[in-house]
C-alpha positions as CSV (number, residue, x, y, z in Angstrom):
1,M,39.1,-211.7,-40.5
2,M,40.8,-208.5,-41.6
3,T,40.0,-206.4,-44.7
4,R,41.1,-203.2,-46.3
5,V,39.7,-199.7,-45.7
6,F,40.1,-197.3,-48.7
7,Q,38.9,-194.0,-50.1
8,S,36.1,-194.0,-52.7
9,G,35.6,-190.4,-53.8
10,N,35.0,-188.4,-50.6
11,S,33.8,-191.5,-48.7
12,Q,35.6,-194.1,-46.8
13,A,34.9,-197.7,-48.0
14,V,35.5,-201.2,-46.7
15,R,36.1,-204.2,-48.9
16,I,33.7,-207.0,-47.8
17,P,35.2,-210.4,-48.3
18,F,33.3,-213.0,-50.3
19,D,32.3,-215.0,-47.2
20,F,30.4,-211.9,-45.9
21,R,28.8,-211.0,-49.2
22,L,25.4,-209.4,-48.8
23,D,22.4,-210.3,-51.1
24,V,20.8,-206.8,-50.9
25,D,21.5,-203.4,-52.5
26,T,21.0,-201.3,-49.3
27,V,22.3,-201.6,-45.7
28,E,21.7,-199.7,-42.6
29,I,24.9,-198.6,-40.8
30,L,24.9,-198.3,-37.0
31,R,27.5,-197.5,-34.4
32,G,27.4,-200.1,-31.7
33,E,29.1,-200.5,-28.3
34,N,32.8,-199.9,-28.2
35,D,32.5,-197.9,-31.5
36,D,31.8,-201.1,-33.4
37,I,30.3,-200.5,-36.9
38,I,27.4,-202.7,-37.7
39,L,25.9,-203.2,-41.2
40,R,22.3,-204.4,-41.2
41,P,20.8,-205.6,-44.6
42,I,17.6,-203.7,-45.6
43,K,15.0,-205.9,-47.3
44,P,13.7,-204.8,-50.7
45,K,10.8,-202.4,-50.5
46,A,8.4,-205.0,-52.1
47,D,9.1,-207.4,-49.2
48,L,8.3,-204.7,-46.6
49,E,5.1,-203.7,-48.4
50,F,4.0,-207.3,-48.4
51,L,4.7,-207.7,-44.7
52,A,2.8,-204.5,-44.0
53,L,-0.3,-206.1,-45.4
54,F,-0.5,-208.2,-42.2
55,D,-0.1,-205.3,-39.7
56,D,-3.9,-204.9,-39.4
57,F,-4.6,-208.5,-38.3
58,D,-5.2,-208.8,-34.6
59,E,-4.0,-211.7,-32.4
60,S,-7.4,-213.4,-32.4
61,F,-7.4,-213.6,-36.2
62,I,-3.8,-215.1,-36.2
63,S,-4.8,-217.6,-33.4
64,A,-7.9,-218.7,-35.3
65,L,-5.7,-219.4,-38.4
66,E,-3.2,-221.3,-36.3
67,D,-5.8,-223.3,-34.4
68,R,-8.1,-224.2,-37.3
69,D,-8.6,-227.9,-38.2
70,I,-6.9,-228.8,-41.4
71,A,-8.6,-231.7,-43.2
72,P,-6.3,-234.6,-44.1
73,P,-5.7,-235.3,-47.8
74,Q,-8.5,-237.2,-49.5
75,E,-7.9,-240.8,-50.6
76,R,-8.6,-241.2,-54.3
77,E,-8.5,-244.0,-56.8
78,S,-5.5,-244.1,-59.1
79,L,-6.1,-243.2,-62.7
């Protein structure tokens, strides 16, 4: 798909078609192989802060959570 490149103030800008719309306010821009330009969405800071809470858990803790026995739902009489 082709799109337009245009000037926005002193910066060059690219019109992103609807099918490629991003659901974030910030992107990281990288230069890839063959001078490709790559836009990578940046998650909102709150998401990153939440994920950082799990950084201190070691593998044994994660394995214990994954391997624990989960009790089946209890059978109860109808009301």
